[in-house]
N, C-alpha and C positions, 0 to 999 in steps of 0.2 A: 713592710717596705723599709729600706735603709738607704740613706743618702751617703755617698762616698766622696764626691768631689763637686765643687762649684767653681766656674770661671766666668767672670764678667768683664766686658770691655765696652766702653762708650755707653754705659748704662747707668742712669741715675747720677749720683755724684762721682762715679768712677770713670775716668777717661782711659787711663792705661789699663792693660789686662791685669786683673787681680785673681788670685787662685786661693781657694779654701779647701783644705784637706780635712773632711769630717772624720776620716778614719784615725787621724792623729789624736782624737779625743775619746777613742773607744775605751781606753784603759780607765780614764777618769770617769766616764759615764755621764758627766755633766760639764758644760762649759758656758762661759759668760761672753756675750757679745756686748762689749763696752765701748764707750766713746762719748764725746761731748754732744750736747743737743745739736741736731742739724748735721752731724758728721756723716750720717748715712747708715745707721745700724739697721733700721727697718728695711732699708733697700736690699739687704742680703736676703731677707725673706721674700721681698718683692721679686727678686731675681729667681729664687727657687720656684715660686708660684708661676711666674711668667714662662720659665723654661718648660714646666710640666704641662701648663694649661693655656699658655698664650695670653693671659690676662693678669692684672694686678688688682687685688681687692681695694686698695686705697684709692684707685682711680675709677672705681665703678660709678658710672653716671657723670663723670667729669672729663676734663681734658687728659687724654692718655699720653703724657709727655714722658715716654720711657727713655728716649735718647738723651744722653748727657748734654747739658748746656755747655760743658767745657770742650766738646768735640770740635775739631776743625772740620771743614767741609769734606775732606777726603778720609776722615777717620771712620772706622766701622763701628757698628753697634751689634753686640752678640752676647748671648748667655749660653753656657754649656753646663748641663747637669748630668752627673753620673749617679746611678742608683741601682739597687738590686732588689729583686723579689724572689720568692721560691722558684719562679719560672726562669730566672737568669739575671745577667747583668746587662744594663742598658745605658745608652748615652743619648741625650737630646741636645741638639745644637739649634738655637732659634734666634732670629733677628726680627725686630719690628719694622714697620713701614716708616721711612724717614726720607728727608730730602738731601740730595747730594749734588755737586756740580756736574753739569753735562760733560761727557767725554769729548764731544765735538761741539764747537761753538760756545757761546756764553750762556749764562742763566743756570737755573737749577732744574732738576728733574726728580721725580719720586722713585726712591728705591723700594721695590716691592718687598713685603714681608717674606721670610723664608724659614723653613724648618727641615731638619735632617734627623731621623731616628735610626740609631745603630744598636746592634746587639753583639755581645762578646761571644765568639765562636772559636775555640781552640787558640785562645790568646790573641785573636785578631778581631778588629771591629768589622762587622758585616752590615751593610745597609738594609733597613726594613722598610722605610718610607721616606719620600722626599717631597710630598705634597701635604698641605695643611689638613685636608680632609682625611687622607689616608693615615697621617700621623695621629690625628685625634682618635680615629677608630682603633688603631693599634694600642695607643696609650690607655684608652678606656678599658681594653681587654687586660692590659698588663697591670695597671694600678688598681682596678676594681673599685675606685672611689671617684665620685664626681668632684668638681671643684668646690662645691658647697660642703660636701663631706670632708674633703681634704682640709678646708679652713676650720672646720669644727673639731677635727680629731688629730691633726698633725701640726698645722700651722695656725696657732691661736693668735691672730693678727691684732695689731694695735687698733683701737677704736671699735673692735668687734668682740672684745673679750667678754664683756658683760651683756652683750646683746640678747642672748637667749634667756638669761635670768630676768631681766627687766622688761622684756617684750610684753606687749599686750596680747590678748587672746588671738586677734587676727594675725599679728606679726608672728607669734609663736606657731600658729597653724601653718602659715606660709613657709616658715623655716623648716618645720618638721615634715611638711609635704615634700620639700626639695630633698631633704635628707633620706626619707624613707620611701619616696616615690609612691605615695598613696593616691595619686590622681585617679587611679583605676577605680577606687571606691566611689569617687565623685561621679565617674562615668556610670557605675552601676546605679547610683541614685538617680542620675539623669535618665537612664534607660527605664527604670521602674516608673519614674514620673511620666515619661513619655507614654509608657504602656497604660498607665492609669488614665491619662488624658484621652488616649485613643479609645480605651474601653468605655470611658464615660461618654465620649462623643458617639461611639457606636451604639451604646444603649439609648442615648438621647435620640439618635437618628432612627433606631428601631421603633421606639415609642411614637415618634413623630410620624413614621410611616404608617403605623397602625391607625393613629388618629386621622391621618390624611385619607386613608382608604375608607374608614367609616364615614367621615364627613362627605366624601365623594359619593358613597353609596346612598346616604340619606338625601343628598341633593338630587341624585338620580331618581329616587322614589318620589320625591316631591314634584320633580318635573314630569314624571310619568303620570302622577295623579292629576296634574293640570290638563292632560290631554284626553282623559276618559270621560264618558257620560256620567250623569248624576248617579245612576244606579250602580256605578262601579267605584264610588268614592271610597269604598273600604280599602282600596289600595294605598291611600295616602298615609303619610306620617307627619305629625306636627312637631317641628324642631323645638318648639318651646316646651313640649312635654316629653322630650327625649330622655331615656334612662341615663343615669349618671355614671354607672359603671360600664366598663367595656363589655363584660359578659352580657348584661341586660341589653346593651345596644346591639350585640351580635344576635341575640334571640329575637328581638323585634325585627331586625332586618331579614332573618331567616323566614319569618312569617310573610313579610312583604315580598320576598323572592318567590315563595310558593304561589301567592296570588298573581304575581307577574307571569309565572310559568303557565298557569291556567288560562290567563287572558291571551297569551301567545298561541296556545293550542287552539282556542276558539276562533281567533282571527285567521289562523292557517286554514281551518275548514271553510270559512267564508271565502277565502281567496280561491280555493278549488272550485266552489260553486260558481263564482263570478267568471272564472276562466272558461268553464263549459258553456255558459250563456254567450260569452264573447266569441267563442269558436263557431257556434251555430250562426250568429249574425254575420260573421266573416264569410262563411260558406254560401249563404244566400246572396250576399253582395258579389262574390266571385262568379256565381252562375249568371246573374244579371249582366255583369260586365262581359262574360264570354258571348252571350246572345247578342249584345250590342256590337261587339267586334265582328261577328259573322254577318250581321245586317250591313255594316259599313263596308266589309269586304265584297259582298254581293253587288252593291251599288257601284263600287269602284271598278269591278271586273266588267260590268255592263258598259260603262263609259269607255274603258280602255279598248274593248273589242270594236266598238263603233269607230273609234279613232283609227285603228289599224285598217279597217275596211276602206276608209276614205283615202288612205295612202296607197292603194293598190295600183292606179295608173302610173305614178312616179316610179314604182318598183319595176313595172314592165319595161319602161324606157331605160332604166339602168341595166336590165338584163340584155337589151339589144346593144347598148354601148359597150358592154363588156365583151360581147361576142365579136364585134367588129375589131376591137383592140387586140384580141387574141389572134385573129386572122392576119392582121398587119404586123404582128410581132415577128414573123419569120422573115420579113423584108427589112427589118430595122438595120442590121449590120451592113447589107449591101447598099442601102441608101446612104448610110453614114460614110461608107468608104468612098463612094463616088463624089460625095460633097467635099470630103477632105482632099481628094486628089485634085479636084478643080481649083480649090482655094490655094493649094500648094503650088500649082502651075502659075497662077497669077502672081504669087509672091516671088517665085523664081525669076519670072520675066522682068519684074520691076527691079530686082536686085542686080540682074545682068546689065540692064540699061544704066543704072546708077554707077556701077563699077567701070563701065566703058567710058562714061563721061569723065570720071575722075582720072583715068589713065590718059585720055586724050588731052586733058588740061595740062599735063606735065610736059608735053611737047618733046617726047623721046622718040628718036628715029631708030626703029628696029622692026624686023619682020618676024623674028623668032624670040618670043618672050622667055621661053625656058632657057635658051642659051644666054640671053642678056642677064637673067637673074643669077646664073652660075658665075659669070664673069664679075658681076658687081659684088657678090659674096666673098670672092677671093680677095678683092681690093680692101674690103672692110676689115679683114683680119689684121692687115698691117696697120691700118689707121687706129684700131682699138688699142694696140700696144702703145702707140704714140699718145693716145688719149690718157692712158694711165700715167705716163710720164708728165703729161700736161697738168693733171690733177695733183701730182706729187711735187711739182716744181716749187710752188709757194712754200711748202713745208721744208724742202731742201734749202731754199734760200733763207727761211727763218732760222733753221738750225745753224746755217753758216753764220748768220748774224750773232746768234747766241754763242757760238764758238769764239767769235771775235771778242764778245764781252767777257767770256771766261778767261781768255788770254790776258785781257786788260786787268781783271780782278786778281788773277794769280800773280801778275807782275806787281800790283799795288800791295797785296798781302805780304809778298816777300820783302818789299822795301820797308813795310811797317815793322815786321819782325826784326829786321836788321837794326832799325833805329832803336827799338826797345832794348835789344840785347847789348847794344853799345853803351847804354846808360846805366846798366846794372852795377858795374864795379864801383862807381862813385857812391851810389846809395849804400852798398855794403860797407864801405869805409866809414861813412857817417854813422850808421847804426852801431858799428863796433865801438866807436869812440863814446857814444852815449851809454852803451852797455857797461863799459868799464867804470864810468862815473857813478852810475846807479848801484853797481855792485858794492862799492865802498860804503854807501849809505845803508843798503839792505843788510849788510853783514852785522850791523849792530841792533837788529830787531829783537833778538832774544834778550839782550841786555836791557833794551828800552822797555820790553814787556815786563820783565822782572821788576824794574824800577817803578813802572806805572802801577803794577799790582801792589807792591809794597806801599807806595804813596797812598793808594786808595784805602788799603787796610789801616794805615796810620790815621787817615782822615776819619774813617768810621769809628776808630777807637777814640780819637780826640772828641768827636761828637758824643760818644757813649760816656766818656769821662765826665763831660759837662753835665749830662743828665744824672749819672750815678752820684756825683758829689751832692747834688740837691737831694737825691733819694737817701743818701747816707745821713744827711742832717735830719731829714724827716724820720728815718728809722731810729736814730739816736734819741730824738725827742719822744717817740712812741715808747721806746724801751724804758726811758726814765719814768714816764707816766705809768707804765705797766708795773715796774718795780715798786714804785710808791704805792700803787693800788694793792699789790701782793703783800707788802709790809703791813699796810693797814688791815687787810683781811686776816693776816696771820695774827696780828695783835688782837683783833676782835675775837678770833677763835680761841686764843689763849685765855683771854679774859672770861669768855663764856664757859670754857671748861673749868676754870678756877671757881667761878660762881656756882657751876653745877655741882662740883665736889663739896663746896662749902654748904650748899643747900640741901645735901642728901638727908641730913638729920631732920631739918624742918619739913622736908617732903614726907619722910616716914612718920613724923609726929602728926602731920595733918591728916593721916589716914588712921591714927589710933582711935579706938572706941573703948568706952568704959566697960570693963569686964572681959574684953577680948585680949588675947595674948599678944605681947609685943613680938614682931617678927625678928627682932634682934636679940633680946634677952629672954623673952618668954614670960615676962612678968605680966600680971593682970592689973596691976596698979601703975598709974602713970603720974607720979607726983610733980614732975617738972619737965614737961615736954618742950622741946626746942621750938622756937618761932620760925616760920617760913616766910621771911620778910622779903627775900630777893629770889623769887622762883625763876629757874631756868630749866626748861624741859629738854628731853633728848632730841625732840624735833628741832628746837632752837639750835642746839649744837650741830645737828645734821645739816641744817640749812647753812650755818656758818661754814661748815666744812665744804659744802657744795660751792659756796661763794669763794672760799679760799682756793679750792681746786680749779675753779673757773679762772680766777686771777692768775694762778700758777700756770695754767695752760696758755693764757693770754701772754704772760711774761715770756714763756718758752717760745711761743710763736714770734713775739717781737724780737727776741734774741736771735732766733733762727733767721728772721728777715734781715736783721742788721748784719749778721755774719755773711749771709748770701750776698747782700749788697756790697759789703767790704771786699769779699772775694772777687766779685765781678769788677769792682773798682780797681783793685790791684792788677787784675788781668788786663783790664782796659788800658791802664797807665803803661803797663809793660808793652802792650801792642802799639800805643801811641808814640813811644820812644821819645818822650819829652816835648813833643810838638803840641802847641795849642791849635785851636780850630782854624785861625787865620793862616798860620804858617803851614799847617797841613793842607789847607785848601790851595794856597799858592803853589806848594810843591807838587800837589796832585795834578793841577792844571798844566804846569810845565812838563811834567812827565808824560801826561796824556798827549800833549802836542808832539813831543819828540817821538813817542811811540807811533802816533799816527803817521808822521813823516817816514819813519823806518818801514812801517807796514805798507805805505804807498809805494816806497822804493822797491820792496819785494815784488809787488804786483807789476811795477814798470819793468823790472828785470825779466820777469816771466814774459811780458808782452814783447820786449825787445828781442829776447832769445827766440821767441816764436817767429818774429818778423825776419830775423836773419835766416832761420831755417826756411821760411817761405820764399825769401829771395833766391836762395840756392836752388830750391825746387823749381822756382820760376825760370831760372837760367837753363836748367835741364829741359824744362818743358819747351822753352823758346828754341833750343837747338833742335829738338825733335820736330817742332813745328816748321823750322826752316828747311830741314831735309824733306819733310812731306810737301812743303810749298814748292820746292825746286822740282821734285818729281811730278807734281801736278801741273806745273807750267809746261814742262816738256810734253806731257800727255795731251794737253788741250791744243798745243800748237800742231801736233801731228794730226789730231782730229780735224783741225781747221783746214789743213791742206787736202785731205781726202774729200771733205765736203765741197771744196771749191772745184775739184776735178769732176765730181758727180754732177754739179750744177751746170757746168759747161757742156758736157755730153748730152744732158737732158734737153737743153735749149736747142741744140742742132737737130735732134730727132723730131721735136715738136714743130719746128719751122718747116721742115721738109714735108711732114704729113698734113699740115694745115692748108697748104696750097694757097688758093685765092680766097678761102673762107676766113672769117675772123678767128675761128678756133677749130681745133680738131674735132671737138664735140659737135659743133654745128655742122661740119662736113659729114660726120657720121649720121647725124639726125636726118639730114637731107637725103642721103643715100638710103637709109632705112625706110623713109617714107616712099621713095620711088619703088623699092623692091616690094613693099607691102601692097602698093596699088597694083603692080603687075600680077602678084599672086592672087589678089582679090578678084581681078578680072578673069583669070584662068579658072578659079574655083566657081565663080558665078556662071560662066558659060557651061561648064560640065554639069552643074546642078540643074540648069534649065532643060537640058537634054533629058535627064533622068525623070524630071517631073512630067514632061510631055508624054513620055512612054507610059507612066503610071496612070495618067488620066485617061488615056485611050483604053487601057485594059479595064478600068473600073466602069466606064460607060457601057462597054460590051457586056459585062457581067450583070448590071442592073437591068438592061433590056431583056436579057434571057429570063431573069426572075419575074418580071412583070408579066411576061407571056404566060407563066404558069400560075398566076394569082387572079382573084376576082376583081382586082382594082384596075381601072383603065390606064392610069399613069402613076408616076412617082408622087405627084402632089396629092392625089386622093389617098394613097397609102399613108403618106406622112400625116394627113389630117386625121386618119383613124387611129394613129398610134397614141397610146397612153403609157405613162410611166408605171413601173412596178407598184409603187405605193398607191397610185390612183386605181389600178386594177384591183389591188388588195382591198381598198376601201369600198369599191363597188360590190365586190364579192361579199364582204362582211355585212354591208347594209342589207343585201338581199337575204342572206341567211338569218340575220337577227330578226328581220320582219316576220319570216316564216315561223321561227321558234317562238317569238313573243305571242303570235296569234294562237298557236297550239296551246301555250301555257295558260293564257287567259280563258280559253274554251274549257280546259280541264278544271280550272278553279270555279267557273260559273256553273257548270253542269250540276254538281252535288248541292250547291247552295240554292239553285232554282227548284230542286226536288224537295227542300225543306219548306215548311209553312211559316216562313218568317214574315212578320207584319211589314207593311209598306211604310207605316208611320214610324219616326225615330223613337227609340226606346229611352225612357227617363230613369236614371240611376239615383235620383235624389232621395226617395223614401228609404231605399236599402242602405245607402251610405249613412243616413241619419241614425237608423237602428244600429248599425255596426259601430259607429263612433260612440253612441251612448253606452253600449255594452262594454267597449274597450275602456272607457273612462271609469266605469264602475269596477272593472277588473284591476286597473292601475291603482285606484284608491285602496282596494282590498290588499293588493301586493305590498303597497307602501306601509299600510297599517300593520300587516303581518310581519314584515321585515323589521319595522321599528320595534314592535313588541318583542320579537325574538331577540333582536340585538340588545334591547334594554335588559331582558331577562338574563342573557348570556353575560353582559357587562356586569350586572348586579352579582351574578354567581362568581365571576372572576374576582371582583372587588372583595367579596366576603371570604373567598378562599385565600387571597393574598393577605387580608387583614388577620385571619385566624392563624395563618402560618407565621406572619411577622410577630403576632402576639405571643405565640408559643416560644419563638426564638428569643424575644426580649425578656421573657420570664426566666429562661435559662441564663441569659447574659447578666441579668441583675444579680443573681447569686454569685457568679464569678466575679463581677465588679466589686461587690462588697468585700470579698477576700483580698483582691488585688489592691483596693483602696486602703485597706487597713495596713497591708504590708508596705505600700509606698509611703504612707504617712509615718509609719514607724521609722523607716530608713531616712526620711527627710526631716525628722524631728518635729512632727506634728501629731495631733490627735492625742492618743494615750501616752505618747512619749513626753512625760512631764519635764524631763531634764533638757528637752529640746536639743538633743545630741543627734547629729547626723551619723550615718554609717562611717564616714571618713573620720570624723572627730572621735567616734567611739574607738576606732582602731588606734588613732594617734594618742588617745588618752591612755590606752593600755601600754603603748610604747613609752609615754611620759612617766607612768608609774615605775617602769623598770629603770628609766634614766634617773629618777629621783632616788630610788633605792640604791643604785650604784653610787650616786653622789654622796649620800648620807654616810656611806662606809668610810669616807675620807673627811667629810665636814665635821663629824663628831670629834675626831682627834684634832683637827685644825682649829676648832673653836672651843677646845677643852670641855666638850660636852654641853655647851650652852645652846648652840643652834642646830636645828634640824629642818631640812626642806620637806615640805609636804605637798602632795598632789591634791588639787582642789577641783571638785566637779560641781561647784556652785553655778547656778544659772547666771550666764553672762548677760550684761545689759546691752541695750541698743543693737540687738541682732547679732552680736559677736558669737563665735563658736563656744559652746559650753563644754566643760570637762577638760580644759587645757590650762587651768590656773595653777600657779605655784605660789605658795605662801611660806613664811618662815615661822617655825615654832621656837619660841624663846623659853628655855627651861627656867630662867630666872623668874619670869613672870607667869609661866604656865599658860600663856596666851599665844595665839598666832597673829602675825602682822604682815603687811605687804613687804615684798622684797625691796621696794623703793625706800623703806624707812631705815635700811641698814646704813651704817657709816661707810666711808670710802674703803677702809681696810676690810671691814666685814663684807662689803659687796665684792671686793676682790677675792677673798677666800671662798665665799659662796659661789662666785662665778667660776673659780678655778675647779672647785669640787664638782660643780654641775657640768663644766666642760669636759672633765675627765670621765665622769659617768656617761655623758653623751658619747664620748669617744669609744667607751667600752661597748655600748649598745649598738652604735652604728657599725663598729668593726665586726661585731657578731652578725649583724644583718647582712654585711657585705661578704659573708662567707668565712668569717673567722680569720681574716688576714692578720698578719703580724705587723705591729708598728714598732720598728726598731729606732725611729728617730722622731723627736717631738720638739717643737719650738713654742716658747711663750714670750710674747712681746709686751714688755712694760707692765706697770701696775704695782710693782713692789714698793714704790716710793710712798704709797699711802699706808704702809704697815709700820707699827711700832716695833721695837726691838724684839719683844717676846713673841709677837705674832709672826715676825719675820723668821724667827727660829722655827716656829711651827711649820711655816711654808717651806723652809729649807728641808725639814725632815720629810715632808711630803714629796719634795722633788727627789730626795735621796731614795725614797721608795720607788719612784717612777723609773729610776735607772737600773733597778734590779732586773736580772735576766738578760743583760747585754744591751739594754736600751740606752740610747744616747739622747740627752736632753739639752737643748740650747735655750738660754735665757737671755733676753735683752733687758738691760737695766743700767741706770747710771747711779744706783744706790751704792755708796762706798762700802757699806757693811757686806754686801754681796760680793764686791770685788775682793774683799779680804777673805771671805769664806770659800770662794771658787777660784782656785789658782789657774785652771786651764781657761784661757781667754782668747777671744778674737777682738783685737783692738782696731776700731775704725777711726782714723785720724785724718783731719782735713789739712792739706799742705798749704803753705803760704801762697802758692800759685792758684789755689782754688780747688782742684780736684782732690778727692779723698783716696786713701790707700788703706789696705787691710793688712794687719800684722798679727801673726800667730805667736802667742806667749805660752 
């Protein structure tokens, strides 16, 4: 991978767009990113990491303030990174999430993060992805490095440079896991552990099942022994004397099962014998019950036959009654017809008399009713038309009244419209004058808005100035204190180093022994060894260096804080434009009032313009309404005249048809009553004549039928008549008596021929013998079933126990193998190093990393130091096999990496980081790394060591690789002519300059 170009805008300390052309340093191979502390050197690397991965290592776990504090609300924040891989050339354009002013209304809104990934095709950029998820997927395929790998092999960021060297076993394992993706081995370990637990649980469950089956079988044998007689006690098992092994318990239960099978067979034979005796007793009882039923049936038949003989006279009377009814049935229709004709004649005569009385009460003088009815019907036709007009007249008069009201309403509406239309011109003139006045004020709203915004900004800046002045004083005091502390720590370190050099002779002399060779001169005699009066150890010097470095870091932080506060103060004073808080407050309030007045005038202009438009529209509407009202008035006046004419004509027709009656309807009702009475009299007279003729004919027919019948008169025949239901009942009674008599005789005859006793038969002795036999059979069945069930249950339990025991024996062997493998993978049992499968794999990777690092560390430390992989057993449960120690050729001993000085730590960390980069690169598919960045750390090196580090960097740029170094060390600025200078401007934001 090779970086070509970087553009940043509104990011970190950079407000205006800054461009970095990395291709410009390709010829030099190495370039320096220089600048004062706090200017923003590391922000260049932050921008590269953010553009490629959307995150910044310095802000992991903290506030991700990527947007520049120097940005105005409308400024954008954006990072553009151009790079290439063997697959092609690509460009990433990325913006973080930040707040910006709303485009409509006041307040702020959140600008969502955005990303755009492009690729170069035929000299033009073509989009690949425009969503964060899609871009991350594409970049993962293109870069072939995760962010953690990128930070370890390409961008060696500040504060993370020596992390890998000084990390503990747990932290180093976590980092290696992220770099090499060995989580899968932990999954393998977890799966083996899960399989071991499952196998152990399965084996435990199998053994428990065997024991449970055997326990249940023994309880069954004990329970069975408690139910047998004394002579069968051999079936029992004493749990106190039960065998200890499973095989012995199975053998003993097999013997108990054989005894249980024998007892079940014997009880089954006893059941068959009891069943035969019970069947014989039941047969004897059934024969006695059948003889008793025959005896009872004989006595019942005798009694029933005697009862039927006593009913014989009543049956004879019923036969006679049925015969008379059947003879009279032929006269039923003739008698009924004569009776109906006589009744109808009486009713017709009464109706004719009533109709005549009603007609005579009307006092109508006429001799011919038919002619009178016809004349009156013709007159009623004329009156009915007049009646309709009479009913409609109130509605016509009401409609006429409504027409008058409509004329009045139309007249009033027309007058109202004219009055409103006449007043519109005056209102229009008044609104026009008001509109002209408001437009003058509203025309200055933009100016007032700009003035108000500027006044508000100056007020905020004035308040900020007041706070920053106090913060500046505090930062200055802190910087003075940190500078004094740094001076003190530097002096302390210098004194310790001097004492350490001066005490080397005494330190060597203190280790001399008589007869042993001097490590300096080789002599075996030591006549005047130096005294070690002021001992200073390397650890004391290292601790002093640590305190000095901490003080230097604190001094840099204080200086950066002071610079940031001063930059903010200068910017705030510029924005305040010389106003203090009181003056800015007064100016802001006045501008706000003026802006409110102008804004209110804008709203009033809109309202007045709308009102004028509404008035013109109202004038048009009123004109249309007046035309409509005029037409409506003419229409209702015409309708009023037509209705008045209809009402006059209707009144004349009704008065003529009413005559002397109160109304036409009453005259019609009186006439209809007279006509109805006349017609009723005519109909009643005709009906009476018809009924008299019918009665005479019916009487003649009845007399002729009686002459041919056995009855003397109609009354006798009517007395003999019976309904169909009554005749059917008499017939059924006679037939049923005869059938029942024959049935009882047929039942009694065979029973009388048998020699049945006259005394009642007693079933008690036979029932007792049957019940006793059935009880003995039931007991035998229960005992046999219980014995057979127990034997079958015991056999099933033994079969299950033996099968489960055989399976558990096979599972135990498999479990031993699986447990050994799981323990070895998890670092237990025979694994004395306590190394898990994952740590074993990572240890192998670490050995390669250490070997790669030592190829550079030997030259960088002039052969003194060498890193070594340690597989010593870690303490407190940490992963073993991931240790790194430092071998010191001067002493021939190994020591912890934490004992190195600041410069030694830097060189060792650099060598280890480069070795890590080589191994990670190889694991990532052998990708090519054409760009490398190293952030700070050179300030802890002395001149000679710095030269060694520079030679190492020269080696890194071989093969076309470009190396970027961030440092403020002056010696490096002299040795590296190609530079990116990051400079903070007096206004606050930083700029990037290429040298």
